[in-house]
VEXLO-82634 format. One record per residue (C-alpha): residue number from 1; chain; x, y, z. Coordinates in nm, 3 decimals, always signed. Each point is the difference from the previous one (the first is absolute). Example, Ala and Ser with C-alpha at 12.3 -4.5 7.8 and 13.67 -1.06 7.14 Angstrom:
// VEXLO-82634
(rec 1; "A"; (+1.230; -0.450; +0.780)),
(rec 2; "A"; (+0.137; +0.344; -0.066)),
//
This chain:
// VEXLO-82634
(rec 1; "A"; (+3.306; -3.585; +3.871)),
(rec 2; "A"; (+0.321; +0.170; -0.114)),
(rec 3; "A"; (+0.174; -0.071; -0.327)),
(rec 4; "A"; (+0.350; +0.107; -0.085)),
(rec 5; "A"; (+0.064; +0.133; -0.349)),
(rec 6; "A"; (+0.351; +0.041; -0.134)),
(rec 7; "A"; (+0.066; +0.264; -0.268)),
(rec 8; "A"; (+0.361; +0.037; -0.101)),
(rec 9; "A"; (+0.189; +0.090; +0.316)),
(rec 10; "A"; (-0.296; +0.122; +0.204)),
(rec 11; "A"; (-0.228; -0.227; +0.197)),
(rec 12; "A"; (-0.354; +0.115; +0.078)),
(rec 13; "A"; (-0.244; -0.154; +0.243)),
(rec 14; "A"; (-0.365; +0.055; -0.072)),
(rec 15; "A"; (-0.321; -0.154; +0.116)),
(rec 16; "A"; (-0.158; +0.020; -0.350)),
(rec 17; "A"; (+0.239; -0.167; -0.241)),
(rec 18; "A"; (-0.255; -0.016; -0.280)),
(rec 19; "A"; (+0.095; +0.360; -0.099)),
(rec 20; "A"; (+0.270; +0.032; -0.265)),
(rec 21; "A"; (+0.344; +0.101; +0.127)),
(rec 22; "A"; (-0.023; +0.350; -0.150)),
(rec 23; "A"; (-0.311; +0.074; +0.211)),
(rec 24; "A"; (+0.155; -0.112; +0.326)),
(rec 25; "A"; (+0.141; +0.256; +0.238)),
(rec 26; "A"; (+0.379; -0.016; +0.029)),
(rec 27; "A"; (+0.169; -0.023; +0.337)),
(rec 28; "A"; (+0.133; +0.317; +0.167)),
(rec 29; "A"; (+0.359; -0.080; -0.094)),
(rec 30; "A"; (-0.107; -0.048; -0.361)),
(rec 31; "A"; (-0.186; +0.337; +0.002)),
(rec 32; "A"; (+0.305; +0.178; +0.140)),
(rec 33; "A"; (+0.225; -0.155; -0.262)),
(rec 34; "A"; (-0.229; +0.117; -0.283)),
(rec 35; "A"; (-0.051; +0.349; +0.143)),
(rec 36; "A"; (+0.374; +0.059; +0.027)),
(rec 37; "A"; (+0.036; -0.056; -0.374)),
(rec 38; "A"; (-0.174; +0.333; -0.071)),
(rec 39; "A"; (+0.318; +0.176; +0.106)),
(rec 40; "A"; (+0.196; -0.168; -0.279)),
(rec 41; "A"; (-0.165; +0.200; -0.279)),
(rec 42; "A"; (+0.246; +0.282; +0.039)),
(rec 43; "A"; (-0.022; +0.363; +0.102)),
(rec 44; "A"; (-0.154; +0.118; -0.328)),
(rec 45; "A"; (-0.330; -0.174; +0.076)),
(rec 46; "A"; (-0.023; +0.067; +0.372)),
(rec 47; "A"; (+0.148; +0.349; +0.014)),
(rec 48; "A"; (-0.238; +0.278; +0.092)),
(rec 49; "A"; (-0.116; +0.235; -0.273)),
(rec 50; "A"; (+0.239; +0.286; -0.062)),
(rec 51; "A"; (-0.065; +0.355; +0.106)),
(rec 52; "A"; (-0.232; +0.160; -0.252)),
(rec 53; "A"; (-0.019; +0.377; +0.053)),
(rec 54; "A"; (-0.326; +0.082; +0.175)),
(rec 55; "A"; (-0.066; +0.301; -0.224)),
(rec 56; "A"; (+0.024; -0.221; -0.309)),
(rec 57; "A"; (-0.227; -0.265; +0.148)),
(rec 58; "A"; (-0.261; +0.261; +0.092)),
(rec 59; "A"; (+0.023; +0.161; -0.344)),
(rec 60; "A"; (-0.048; -0.335; -0.175)),
(rec 61; "A"; (-0.276; -0.157; +0.209)),
(rec 62; "A"; (-0.103; +0.257; +0.257)),
(rec 63; "A"; (+0.123; -0.239; +0.272)),
(rec 64; "A"; (+0.312; -0.031; +0.216)),
(rec 65; "A"; (+0.254; -0.273; -0.087)),
(rec 66; "A"; (-0.100; -0.215; +0.298)),
(rec 67; "A"; (-0.357; -0.014; -0.138)),
(rec 68; "A"; (+0.106; -0.133; -0.342)),
(rec 69; "A"; (+0.038; -0.361; -0.103)),
(rec 70; "A"; (+0.346; -0.149; -0.025)),
(rec 71; "A"; (-0.049; -0.029; -0.377)),
(rec 72; "A"; (-0.063; +0.373; -0.044)),
(rec 73; "A"; (+0.299; +0.084; +0.219)),
(rec 74; "A"; (+0.225; -0.234; -0.199)),
(rec 75; "A"; (-0.116; +0.148; -0.332)),
(rec 76; "A"; (+0.069; +0.353; +0.122)),
(rec 77; "A"; (+0.338; -0.105; +0.137)),
(rec 78; "A"; (+0.099; -0.176; -0.323)),
(rec 79; "A"; (-0.093; +0.305; -0.205)),
(rec 80; "A"; (+0.185; +0.235; +0.235)),
(rec 81; "A"; (+0.320; -0.201; -0.026)),
(rec 82; "A"; (-0.026; -0.151; -0.348)),
(rec 83; "A"; (+0.066; +0.096; -0.358)),
(rec 84; "A"; (-0.331; +0.148; -0.109)),
(rec 85; "A"; (+0.076; -0.049; -0.369)),
(rec 86; "A"; (+0.003; -0.376; +0.051)),
(rec 87; "A"; (-0.249; -0.061; +0.279)),
(rec 88; "A"; (-0.336; -0.088; -0.147)),
(rec 89; "A"; (-0.288; -0.145; +0.198)),
(rec 90; "A"; (+0.078; -0.350; -0.130)),
(rec 91; "A"; (+0.360; +0.021; +0.126)),
(rec 92; "A"; (-0.115; +0.130; +0.338)),
(rec 93; "A"; (-0.254; -0.283; +0.029)),
(rec 94; "A"; (+0.272; -0.249; -0.091)),
(rec 95; "A"; (+0.233; +0.147; +0.262)),
(rec 96; "A"; (-0.277; -0.036; +0.261)),
(rec 97; "A"; (-0.066; -0.358; -0.116)),
(rec 98; "A"; (-0.363; +0.068; -0.088)),
(rec 99; "A"; (-0.187; +0.012; -0.327)),
(rec 100; "A"; (-0.075; +0.338; -0.160)),
(rec 101; "A"; (-0.368; -0.064; +0.068)),
(rec 102; "A"; (+0.067; -0.059; +0.369)),
(rec 103; "A"; (+0.212; +0.315; +0.015)),
(rec 104; "A"; (-0.285; +0.205; -0.153)),
(rec 105; "A"; (-0.251; -0.153; +0.242)),
(rec 106; "A"; (+0.218; +0.070; +0.306)),
(rec 107; "A"; (+0.068; +0.358; -0.106)),
(rec 108; "A"; (-0.372; +0.051; -0.067)),
(rec 109; "A"; (-0.066; -0.112; +0.360)),
(rec 110; "A"; (+0.209; +0.303; +0.105)),
(rec 111; "A"; (-0.204; +0.220; -0.238)),
(rec 112; "A"; (+0.286; +0.055; -0.241)),
(rec 113; "A"; (+0.160; -0.147; -0.311)),
(rec 114; "A"; (+0.349; -0.039; -0.144)),
(rec 115; "A"; (-0.019; +0.304; -0.231)),
(rec 116; "A"; (-0.120; +0.223; +0.283)),
(rec 117; "A"; (+0.290; -0.111; +0.223)),
(rec 118; "A"; (+0.247; +0.039; -0.286)),
(rec 119; "A"; (-0.116; +0.354; -0.073)),
(rec 120; "A"; (+0.034; +0.107; +0.363)),
(rec 121; "A"; (+0.339; -0.168; +0.039)),
(rec 122; "A"; (+0.119; +0.180; -0.314)),
(rec 123; "A"; (-0.122; +0.329; +0.143)),
(rec 124; "A"; (+0.175; -0.072; +0.332)),
(rec 125; "A"; (+0.326; -0.100; -0.170)),
(rec 126; "A"; (-0.021; +0.307; -0.224)),
(rec 127; "A"; (-0.024; +0.223; +0.306)),
(rec 128; "A"; (+0.298; -0.181; +0.152)),
(rec 129; "A"; (+0.206; +0.047; -0.319)),
(rec 130; "A"; (-0.085; +0.368; -0.034)),
(rec 131; "A"; (+0.026; +0.081; +0.369)),
(rec 132; "A"; (+0.351; +0.139; -0.017)),
(rec 133; "A"; (+0.070; +0.079; -0.364)),
(rec 134; "A"; (-0.157; +0.033; -0.340)),
(rec 135; "A"; (+0.049; -0.282; -0.249)),
(rec 136; "A"; (-0.085; -0.008; -0.369)),
(rec 137; "A"; (-0.345; -0.142; -0.068)),
(rec 138; "A"; (+0.147; -0.281; -0.206)),
(rec 139; "A"; (+0.210; -0.119; +0.296)),
(rec 140; "A"; (-0.293; +0.011; +0.241)),
(rec 141; "A"; (-0.230; -0.174; -0.249)),
(rec 142; "A"; (+0.255; -0.280; -0.045)),
(rec 143; "A"; (+0.049; -0.039; +0.376)),
(rec 144; "A"; (-0.376; -0.021; +0.056)),
(rec 145; "A"; (-0.048; -0.264; -0.269)),
(rec 146; "A"; (-0.177; +0.208; -0.265)),
(rec 147; "A"; (+0.058; -0.120; -0.356)),
(rec 148; "A"; (-0.053; +0.350; -0.136)),
(rec 149; "A"; (+0.089; +0.338; +0.149)),
(rec 150; "A"; (-0.335; +0.149; -0.101)),
(rec 151; "A"; (-0.179; -0.256; +0.217)),
(rec 152; "A"; (+0.206; +0.121; +0.296)),
(rec 153; "A"; (-0.076; +0.365; -0.081)),
(rec 154; "A"; (-0.374; -0.072; -0.004)),
(rec 155; "A"; (+0.024; -0.191; +0.330)),
(rec 156; "A"; (+0.201; +0.282; +0.158)),
(rec 157; "A"; (-0.265; +0.251; -0.106)),
(rec 158; "A"; (-0.271; -0.225; +0.147)),
(rec 159; "A"; (+0.191; -0.033; +0.330)),
(rec 160; "A"; (+0.095; +0.364; +0.049)),
(rec 161; "A"; (-0.222; +0.208; -0.226)),
(rec 162; "A"; (+0.314; +0.152; -0.156)),
(rec 163; "A"; (+0.215; -0.071; -0.302)),
(rec 164; "A"; (+0.335; -0.167; +0.060)),
(rec 165; "A"; (+0.173; +0.285; -0.182)),
(rec 166; "A"; (-0.133; +0.242; +0.266)),
(rec 167; "A"; (+0.187; -0.198; +0.265)),
(rec 168; "A"; (+0.335; +0.083; -0.155)),
(rec 169; "A"; (-0.053; +0.370; +0.075)),
(rec 170; "A"; (-0.026; -0.080; +0.372)),
(rec 171; "A"; (+0.343; -0.165; +0.004)),
(rec 172; "A"; (+0.184; +0.255; -0.214)),
//
C-alpha cells in the first residue's frame, strides 16, 4: 500500500508513511537539488588548501603537506601570509570558524600546536627576509610579530646558534 506525502514543493511516495517526513528518503530530483547548493558557499570554503612549502611542513610536523590535515595547512598558510603581530590562536580559530579548543585538538592530531607552528613560520619568514640583505633587528622583530626585540634575539640564537649581531658581519 503506497501513500503519498507532500512536503513543500516535493512529493515523496513511500510504503511506510508512519515515519516522520525528516526520516523519509527524498526523491532523486530532490537530492540533486540539495547537493547542488553546496556550490553556493563560495570559493573560500571549497578552494583547495594553498601551497605550503614542503620544507616548512616537514620542519613543523615531520610530514609532507599532503599528509597534514586541512586545519594545519590553513594555520600555516594564514601565518605565512598574515600579520604575525596580530594573529593569535583565537583569531586564527575564528577565521577557520572553529573554537580555540577545536583548533588545539585538530593541531594535536597532527602532533603539533599553535606555538610550535608560529615559531617555525617566524623562522621561515626570518630566513626569507634576510635572504638578500641585512635588516636591523628591530625591523625584523616587528615584521615577525615580536613585541620586544630581545625576544627576537633570543629566538634567533635558538634557531641558528649565533647572535643576530654576528649576522651583520656576513652582509658587510
